[in-house]
Each structure stands twice: as C-alpha cells, then as structure tokens.
N, C-alpha and C positions, 0 to 999 in steps of 0.2 A: 785570354792567352787560348791557342787554338792547340787542341790535343789531339787531334786526328783528322784525316782528309774529309772533305765533304763527300755526299752521296754524289753530286755531279762528277767529281774527280773518280771516285771508285766505280763508278758505272764505265768512265770512259778507260780506267786501267783494266778492268775486266776482258774487255773487248780484245786488249792486245797481249794478256797475260801469258797464254800459251804460246802463242807464236812467237813472242818476244823472248820466253826463255829458249825455245827453238833455235832463235836466230842468233843470241847470245852465245849460245855453244857452237854454232859457225863460225862466229868471229872469235872466237877463243882457239880454233885450229889455224885460222890466217895470222892471227895478230895474238902469240900466246903471251904476251908482256914481256916488260924487260925496260932497259934504258931507253928514255924516248926524248923528243924535241919537238917543239910545235913552231910554225911561222905563222901566225895570225894575220898579215897583211897579206900572206900568199894563200891561206886557208888550206895549210897542208900540216900533216902529223907525220912524224917517223919513228917507228919502232920496227924491231925485230928483221931488220933489213928491207923495209917497205916505207915506201912515202905514197901517203894516199891523202886525197883531197876530204877534207872534214868542214863542218860547219860547228861553232861554239854553241851548246844549249846553254850553259851556264856555270855558275859557280857556288861552292859551298863553304860560308866561314866557320872553322870549326870553333873560334871563340865566340863569335855572335851565335851560333846556330841558326843561321840563316840561309837562304838560297837567293840567289840572285840572277835573272835571267841573263842572258847575253846582250839582248837587245837594249837592255836597261843600263849596261856598263857605261860610264860616261865616256870612256875612253875610246869605247869601241862602237858608239851608238852610230848607226846609219852605214856601217863599213858592211863588206860581203860577207865577212866570216860570221855575222849574227843575224843574216837574212832568214835561216833556219828557224831561227828562235824566235824571230818575228810571225812566220807562218803559225808557230804554235800559239803566240797571244791571240791572233786573229781566229783561229779554232776556239780559244778560250773565250772570246767576247761572243761568238755565235752560238756557242752551245753552253753559256752560263757556268764556265767552271773558273771560279776564283784562282785557285793555284796556277792555271796556265795564262791568266790574263793580266795579273798584276805584276808590277816589276819585282818584286820581292814576296819571299814567303817565310814568316816566323816559324821554327820548327822547334824552338826550345821547349815549346811543352809537350812535345812527343817524348814516347819511353826511349827510343832510340834515335836521335836527332839525325845522325849520319846516314841510319837505313832510310829514313825518311827522304833525305836527299837523293840517294839511290833511287827511291821509288818515283821521285820527279821526274829524274832524268831517263827512267825507264819508259814513264808515259809520253814523256817528249819524243823519244825514238818512236814510240808506236803511233803518235800523231803523226809524226812525219812519213812513216812507213819506212824509217831508214833501218840498214842492216846490222842494227846494233847500236851500242852507245860505248864510251871508252871515258872512264874515270882515272885521273891521275893527280896524284898529289904536286902542287904548285908551291911547295913551301910550307914549312910549320904548322900553319893555320888555315890553308887554302888547298881545296879538290878543284879541279875543273873537268869540266864534262864535255865531250866531243860526240858529233854524230857523223859517221863516216858517209861519204857523199861521193865514191867512186866504184865503177866497175870491177874494180880487184877484189870487192867483198862481195862474195855470192851470197845470194838470199836463199834460205834453206828450203828445201823441197820437201813436201809433205812425204815422210815414210811411216807405212803403216805399222811397220814393228816399233818403231819409237813413238808413235802417236800418242798411246795411251799414258806413257810416262810423261810426256809433254803436257797433257791434259789434265792429268792429276797434280803435276807441279805447278802449273797455272793456276789451277782451283785453290791452291793452299798459298798463294802468294797475297792475296788481300783479303782473302775469304768473305767476298760480297756477294757474289751472285756466280754459282759453277754454271749454270745455263749459260749466261753471257761469255763466260770463258769459251765455252765449245761452241756457242755460236759462232763468238768473235775469230777462233780459230779455223774453222773450215769456210767463213767468207774471206779470210786473208788469204786462203789457199783457192780460192775460186770455187768451192765445192756447194752445190745447191744441196740442202739438206730437209728433211722431212721432220717437222716437230710434233709432238701430242703433250698432252698434260704433262707426263712424266718421263720422256724420252726424247731422244732427238737421234734421229738414224742418217746416215751420210754415205753415199757410195763413193769409193775411193779410187784413186788414179789406176791402182793393180787390179781393178776388177773386185776386189772383195767390198763388202758393205759392212759397217760398223754402227753398232747401237749402244748409245750410252742412256741409262736408265739414272733417274734422280729419287733421292728418298724423298720422305714427307717434308724433311728441312731443306730440301732443293740440294742437297750436298750428290756428289757423284757417286751412284751405289756399285754400278758395274760398267765395264766397257767389255762389249762381245763383238768380235768380229767372224763374219760368215765368207767363206771363198767364193769366189763368182761361179755361177753354174751350179751350186750345191741346193 
C-alpha cells in the first residue's frame, strides 16, 4: 500500500509549488466559488456568473479513496474534455512519474487521502501550466477536478511584495526541496537566477533584486530584497 508520493512526483511538485499557490489565489479572485454546473461534452464549467472552458483532470472517489485520471474514465476516453489529462500522462511517462502516468492512484494509505487527491490535481495543473485547478463535489462520494483553459482566467504576475509569501507557502506544501520551489517559481516567471551553494539571487521586474538563502538542511532561511540602484 502506498503511503507517500514517489520522489519523482515530489520533484515535479516542488517546481510548481510556489507559483501554483500564487495562481490559485488569482483564480479565487475570478471564481470565488458557489453553485456550479459543467457540460463535459462542451468542455465548459459555469460558476459565479462565468462560463469558462475547462479540461477534466480527474476525479477522487471518497469511498474507495482513489484518484482516477480523466483520460482513464471509460465514458470519456478519447473525448476533448480529457485531452489535458492525456498530456499529463505523457509527461508522466517521459519523466518516470508513476502517479501521473497510471490510470488510477490508490490513496488509501495516506494520512489524509483527500488532501493527497488535491495534491495530484495541483501537480496536474502545474504540468499543464494551467491558470489553476477547480475541485467540486459531484455527489456524496465523488469530487471532480477541472483545469481552466480560458483567457478569462489571468495568469498571475510576479509581485515583488507578495513573492516572499508565495515562496514560503510553496516550500511548506510538500517539504521536499525548497531550492526546487524557488527555482521553479522564477523559471515560471521567466526570471534568470544566479545560484550559489546556499543561495539563489534573482533580478525582479520592478528593478529590485532578491536573494533567498538556505540553511544547512536546505530550508529557506531568509528572503532579502534590494531596491534597484542601491
């Protein structure tokens, strides 16, 4: 019985952790939640007065405590709405990530299986570079997860003031490699960094420079920014 994610999954997760947290906050401003409907044949999701195009990532069965990728759903296999999940499976095969390539993932051995399902949806979002993911209850024993694929959902921009919060939040999500969290965040935003043995420095779009230092255990020890010209 699997009780934790594989190292390959965690390495992938860390690269998306900080920007993913940032993006979910952005998504929450656009889609604050509430009653919802979806038409899988049309690849659309409706909530908060918006109709957006989505792909189906997968579903979580609360009774079986298992995740099923959208492409593996017998009733949806080969349809447009699961095309995004097929791309995730291809990524999983290329990079040797079992949780992303197999049809289903048994989560019953995890301390919090539902939270593990959220983690899978989160990483699927990251692999796609999607502007968030949406999880909804679809009955007493099922949750479904969608990835927006619509220009109505903006991609979050790097904010030098909010950045430290997202880096520390991201580092705490999986606890595998804070350095990968930081590197992944800046790579997502197209920022070229200088990396040292215990630090990463990055020039920010507003002209400032930030330096993230790591302690002996690889955790974020400090985040310091310097204004441009100083």
